[in-house]
C-alpha positions in Angstrom: -11.6 -15.1 23.6 -10.1 -12.0 22.0 -12.4 -9.4 20.4 -13.3 -10.2 16.8 -13.8 -6.6 15.7 -12.2 -3.4 16.9 -15.2 -1.3 17.8 -15.7 2.0 19.7 -17.3 1.5 23.1 -16.5 -2.2 23.2 -17.0 -3.9 26.6 -14.0 -6.2 26.5 -13.0 -5.5 30.1 -16.5 -5.1 31.5 -17.8 -8.3 29.8 -17.1 -10.8 32.7 -18.9 -8.6 35.2 -21.9 -8.0 32.9 -22.2 -11.7 32.0 -22.4 -12.5 35.7 -25.7 -10.8 35.8 -27.2 -13.2 33.2 -29.2 -16.0 34.8 -27.6 -19.4 34.5 -30.4 -20.9 32.4 -32.3 -18.8 29.9 -34.3 -19.5 26.7 -33.0 -16.7 24.4 -30.1 -14.2 24.7 -30.9 -11.0 22.8 -28.2 -8.4 22.1 -29.7 -5.6 19.9 -26.7 -3.3 19.8 -24.0 -5.8 18.9 -21.0 -3.6 18.0 -17.8 -5.5 18.6 -19.5 -8.3 20.5 -17.3 -8.4 23.6 -20.2 -9.4 25.8 -21.4 -12.0 23.3 -17.9 -13.5 23.3 -17.8 -13.7 27.0 -21.3 -15.3 27.1 -20.3 -17.9 24.4 -17.3 -18.8 26.5 -19.6 -19.4 29.5 -21.9 -21.6 27.4 -18.9 -23.5 26.1 -17.6 -24.1 29.7 -21.0 -25.2 30.9 -21.4 -22.2 33.3 -24.4 -20.9 31.5 -27.2 -22.5 29.4 -29.2 -21.0 26.6 -31.3 -22.3 23.7 -31.1 -19.4 21.3 -28.9 -16.3 20.6 -30.2 -13.4 18.6 -28.1 -10.3 17.8 -28.5 -7.2 15.7 -27.1 -3.9 14.8 -28.1 -1.1 12.4 -24.7 -0.9 10.8 -24.9 -2.9 7.6 -21.2 -3.3 7.2 -20.7 -4.5 10.7 -23.4 -7.2 10.5 -22.1 -8.2 7.1 -18.6 -8.8 8.6 -20.2 -10.8 11.4 -22.0 -13.1 8.9 -18.9 -13.4 6.8 -16.9 -14.6 9.8 -19.7 -17.1 10.6 -20.1 -18.4 7.0 -16.8 -17.9 5.1 -14.1 -16.3 7.3 -11.2 -17.3 5.1 -12.4 -15.1 2.3 -12.0 -12.1 4.6 -8.6 -13.3 5.8 -7.3 -13.8 2.3 -8.3 -10.3 1.2 -7.2 -8.7 4.5 -3.8 -10.2 4.1 -3.3 -8.5 0.7 -4.3 -5.1 2.2 -2.2 -5.6 5.2 0.9 -6.4 3.2 0.3 -3.6 0.7 0.1 -1.1 3.7 3.1 -2.6 5.6 5.3 -2.5 2.5 5.1 1.3 2.5 6.7 1.7 5.9 9.6 3.4 4.2 7.4 6.4 3.1 4.7 7.7 5.4 3.3 9.9 2.7 2.7 7.0 0.4 1.4 4.9 3.3 -1.2 7.5 4.2 -2.2 7.8 0.5 -2.7 4.0 0.4 -5.1 4.2 3.4 -7.0 7.2 1.9 -7.4 5.5 -1.4 -8.8 2.4 0.3 -11.1 4.6 2.4 -12.4 6.4 -0.7 -13.0 3.0 -2.4 -15.1 2.0 0.6 -17.1 5.2 0.6 -17.8 4.9 -3.1 -19.1 1.4 -2.7 -21.2 2.5 0.2 -22.6 5.5 -1.7 -23.6 3.0 -4.5 -25.2 0.7 -1.9 -23.0 -2.1 -3.3 -23.4 -5.5 -1.7 -20.0 -6.6 -3.0 -18.1 -8.5 -0.3 -15.1 -6.3 -0.9 -17.0 -3.4 0.6 -17.2 -5.2 3.9 -13.7 -6.6 3.8 -12.1 -3.2 3.3 -14.3 -1.8 6.0 -12.8 -4.4 8.4 -9.3 -3.4 7.3 -10.1 0.3 7.8 -11.3 -0.4 11.4 -8.0 -2.0 12.1 -6.0 1.0 10.8 -8.0 4.1 11.5 -6.7 6.5 14.2 -7.2 5.0 17.7 -9.7 2.5 16.2 -12.5 5.2 16.5 -15.2 4.6 13.8 -16.3 8.0 12.5 -18.7 9.2 9.8 -19.4 12.7 8.5 -22.8 14.2 8.0 -22.9 12.7 4.5 -22.5 9.2 5.8 -18.9 8.8 4.6 -16.3 7.1 6.8 -13.8 9.8 7.6 -11.5 8.5 10.4 -7.9 9.4 9.7 -5.0 7.0 9.1 -3.0 5.6 12.0 0.0 5.1 9.8 2.4 4.2 12.7 0.6 0.9 13.0 -0.1 -1.8 10.4 -3.1 -3.4 12.0 -3.3 -6.8 13.5 -1.2 -9.5 11.8 -3.3 -11.8 9.5 -2.1 -14.9 11.2 -3.4 -13.7 14.6 -6.7 -12.6 13.1 -7.1 -16.0 11.4 -6.8 -17.8 14.8 -9.4 -15.4 16.4 -11.8 -15.8 13.4 -11.5 -19.6 13.6 -12.4 -19.6 17.3 -15.4 -17.3 16.7 -16.5 -19.2 13.6 -16.7 -22.4 15.6 -18.8 -20.9 18.4 -21.1 -18.8 16.2 -22.0 -21.9 14.3 -22.1 -24.3 17.3 -24.7 -22.0 19.0 -26.3 -20.9 15.7 -26.0 -17.2 16.5 -28.6 -15.3 14.5 -27.3 -12.0 13.2 -29.5 -9.3 11.7 -29.1 -5.8 10.3 -32.0 -4.0 11.9 -33.0 -1.8 14.8 -33.6 -3.2 18.3 -37.4 -2.9 17.8 -37.5 -4.3 14.2 -36.3 -7.9 14.5 -38.0 -10.3 12.1 -40.6 -12.7 13.3 -40.3 -15.0 15.3 -37.2 -13.4 16.8 -39.1 -10.3 17.9 -41.1 -12.3 20.4 -39.4 -11.8 23.7 -40.5 -13.9 26.7 -40.1 -13.9 30.4 -37.4 -16.5 30.4 -35.2 -14.6 27.9 -32.4 -12.0 28.7 -31.8 -8.8 26.8 -28.5 -6.9 27.0 -28.4 -3.4 25.5 -25.3 -1.3 24.8 -26.7 1.6 22.7 -24.7 4.7 21.8 -24.4 6.8 24.9 -26.1 10.2 25.3 -23.0 12.1 26.1 -20.6 10.8 23.5 -20.9 14.0 21.5 -20.5 14.5 17.8 -18.3 11.5 17.0 -21.3 9.2 16.8 -24.6 9.4 14.8 -26.7 8.7 17.9 -29.6 10.8 16.5 -30.9 7.6 14.9 -32.1 6.5 18.3 -35.1 8.1 19.9 -34.2 7.4 23.6 -37.7 8.1 24.8 -39.0 5.4 22.4 -36.2 3.1 23.4 -36.9 3.5 27.1 -40.6 2.8 26.5 -39.6 -0.4 24.7 -37.4 -1.4 27.6 -40.3 -0.9 30.1 -42.5 -3.3 28.2 -40.0 -6.2 28.2 -41.3 -9.1 30.3 -37.8 -10.5 30.9 -34.7 -9.5 32.8 -32.6 -6.9 30.9 -29.3 -5.2 31.4 -28.5 -1.7 30.0 -25.0 -0.3 29.7 -25.2 3.5 29.7 -23.4 6.8 30.6 -21.5 6.8 33.9 -18.4 8.7 35.1 -15.3 9.9 33.2 -12.7 10.9 35.8 -14.4 13.5 37.9 -17.1 14.2 35.3 -20.6 12.8 36.0 -22.0 11.8 32.6 -25.0 9.9 33.9 -28.4 10.5 32.2 -30.6 11.8 35.0 -33.8 11.8 33.0 -33.7 8.0 32.9 -36.9 6.8 34.5 -36.7 4.9 37.7 -39.3 2.3 36.6 -36.9 1.0 33.9 -34.4 -0.4 36.4 -34.2 -2.1 39.8 -30.6 -1.3 40.6 -27.4 0.2 39.1 -23.9 -1.0 39.2 -20.9 1.0 38.1 -18.3 -0.9 36.2 -14.7 0.2 35.6 -13.8 0.1 31.9 -10.3 1.5 32.2 -9.3 4.6 30.3 -11.3 6.2 27.4 -9.8 6.6 24.0 -12.8 8.7 23.1 -11.9 11.2 25.9 -8.3 11.2 24.9 -9.3 12.2 21.4 -11.8 14.9 22.5 -10.0 16.3 25.6 -6.4 15.2 25.0 -6.2 13.4 28.4 -6.8 10.0 29.9 -9.8 9.6 32.1 -10.7 6.5 34.1 -14.2 5.5 33.1 -17.0 3.9 35.0 -20.1 2.9 33.0 -23.5 2.5 34.5 -25.2 -0.9 34.2 -28.9 -0.7 34.8 -30.5 -3.9 35.9 -34.2 -4.8 35.7 -35.5 -8.2 36.9 -38.2 -10.1 35.0 -41.8 -9.1 35.7 
């Protein structure tokens, strides 16, 4: 199943290897840093094929716009498609003039930022955020220090065709509802009751912002010491994707405490668009997957 959302750090190519580490039969699957949901998608496919069994699925993320999009796709995906199509056609129709095309993008971006500043809950805010994700440079989501979305325009592309997105949304909509995936805008340690009760027969998969991603991400919102202490208290098996290798550069976080994992696997995730943006070169990336068995 194709990725539903274009999101920085997505685990599309790693997802099959990660999902192999999930026990065949669990009570609840928790994913507290949902992002683009590549691992969730792979896991849903395994549930659908009968390879895995699970009673509940609970996912969250602190990005309000992201979770709003997920819930729109679950509840009313055609409303997103219809508005996305209008934005797509308006952008594509300006192919004859790159200057006008860029201005179209930046006008939409400013509209989104204004709605965000006003804390608007209007569905248009979330819809245009989705369109911006599909048309920003290299698909890299960026915010400035004031919280404004500031990724530049990738004017040489028009984003994914609405017809293709509609098919992907339909597939996701069916599975999100069939397995009643619960989606919350909150921190990993702030899930509402009773979803915050994690038991031994559950599985937690964490893909937080990495320590060494630099200034492109607002990772200061995470106190990693608090996060690691939260991990250590989990009674169930958990998996943690974290810094690994980029080419010859070792980005592993060596202060990570040995007691939070039993073993590490290094998973090839292809080349890094992040490194291409920062360093101007392609690096083959291997992420660390920390694995801790149930207590």
